[in-house]
N, C-alpha and C positions, 0 to 999 in steps of 0.2 A: 588501587585499581577500581574500587567502588566509586570513588569521587570522579575518576576519569570517565567511567561508564555513565554516571549521572550527568556530567558535563556534556558528553557527546549527545546524550538523549535530549538535553535541554537545547543544545545548539541545533539539532535536527528539527525539534519542534518549532523553534523560532524561525529558522530558514523555511521550514514547511509553511508556516503561517504567512510568510512574505510571498512565497512562490505559488501556493495552492490555487488561489483564485485568479492568478495571471496565466495559468497553464493554457486555457483555451485561446488566449490572445497571443501566444508566442509561437515561434516556428517549431517545426518538428525537430530540428537540430537542437534548439534550446531545450526542448523537453528531454531529449536523450541525454544531454549534458546534466540536467538536474536529476534525472533518474539515476545516472551513474554516481553523482555526488551523494545522493541519499542512500544508494546501495553501499558505497564505501563507509558512510557514517553508520549504517546498520551493522556491517561486518565489524567495524571497530568497536562499537558499543557491545556487540555480542561477545567479541573476544575479551574485552575488559571484564564484562560481567561473568564470563566463564572462568577467567583467571581468579576473580574475586571469590567465586563459589568454591573453586578447587582449593584455595588458600584458607577457606573458612572465614572469609571476611563478610559474611552475610550481614545485611543491615536490618534484619528482622527485629533486633532489640532496640533500634532507634526509630521511633514512630515517625518523626519528621522526615527522615531519609526515605522511609518506606512510602510515605505519602508523595514525596517528590518523585520517586522512581515510578510509581503507578501513574501519577498525573502526567509526567513528561512522556512516559511510554505510550499512554493512550493518545496524547496530543501528537507525538511523533507518528504513530500509526495512522491517525486520521488525516493529518495535514501533509505528510510526505508521500502518501500513496497515489495522489492524483497524477503526477508526471510519470510515475512508474507504471500505473495502469494504462495511461495513454501510450507510453512507449511499447508496452506489450501488445496493445491493439494495433499500433502502427506496424510493428515487426510482423505480426500475424497477417496483416493485410498484404504487406509486401511479399512475404514468403508464399502466401496463397496465390497471388498473381504470377509469381515466378514458377510455381509448381504447375499451375494450369497451363501456362503458355509454353513451358519447356525451354525457354531461352532467357537470357539476361535482358533486362530492360535498359533502354537508353535513359539518360537523365531526364529527358523530356517526358518520359512515361512514369515519372515518380508518382507514388500513390497519393490519393487525396488525403487531406488531413482528417484523421478519424474523429477528432473531437468537434471540429467545425462543421463537418459534413454529415454528422450523425442525425438519424431520424429520431433517436432516443434523447429527449430533452430532459434537463434536470439531472443529468448523470453526475455532474460534479458534486452537487449537494447530497444526492443519494449515496455516492461513494464515500464522502466524508462521514456521513451518519452511519453507514454500514460498517465502516472501519472502527468507529467508536464502539458500536455494538459488538463487533467481533472481539475487540480487545477487552472490553469490560466483561463479556461472558466468559472468556477464557481465564482472565485474572481472577474472576469470582469463583471459578471452578464449576461452571455450568456449561459444558460444551454442547449440550442439547440445544442451547440457545442459538447455535449456528444454523440448525435446521429451521428454526422459527424465522430467523433473519432472511435466509434464502427463500423461504416460502412467501414471506411478505413482499420481498423484492420481485419475485416471479409473478405473483398475483397483480402487483401494481403495473407490471409491464406486459401483461397477458395479451392485450389487443395489439400492441406494437410489435410483438414477437412474431406476428404473421408475415412480416415483410422479409424479403430475401436477405440472407446473411445476418439478420438481426439476432437469431438464436445463437449462432457462433460467437458473435460479438458480445452478447449478453453473458454467455458461459465463460468466455475468456476474461472478460472484464471482472466478473464476479470471482472467479478463481484467483486471478491476480490480486485483486483487492483483499480477499479473505486471507490469502497466504502472506501478504505483506503485513496486514494487521496482526496475524498470528505470530509472525517473527518478532515484531516489536513487543507484543504481549509476553513472548518468551523471554526477551531481555529483561523486562520489568520483573517477571517472576523469578528469574535467576538472581536478580539483585535483592529481592525481598525474601525469597524462600531458600535460595541455594539449590544445589543439585538434589 
């Protein structure tokens, strides 16, 4: 089961590397599809890692496997989170418009693309780096680093957060990104340390 989890993590990291920087250039439907693919890979890797930990197949004694688990976990966290975060932002935008209007929208009223129409520039690179930071701080056993990352990100966006709806998008994007990275870091930790 350990090798299955490692293989899934490596597959997710490779697919994430291919998809990550194309996310702003593809349709909302394509983003949702990739987000679903990455969610399935995360669940599969977590299931295999949990089964390995329960069976006592922890790989802590094999240094090469621990390194592969940590590197692929961090890479999967960093590179697969972009379509997931974009999908979260798109769903929140759609549900917010539906809630405010009180009626179902027609297809012609589809929400704008949250990545292309955003006033917050550089979000893709910031997201990749923040997910690396989240995964590394959690794997290293320094959860206080999460507050440092959130503070740096908020300070960097301070002036832009004065725009309408920017704060909500900032919080949703940050939470989605942090939780996604934490999930992949958890899979890597399950493989290296067990339960």
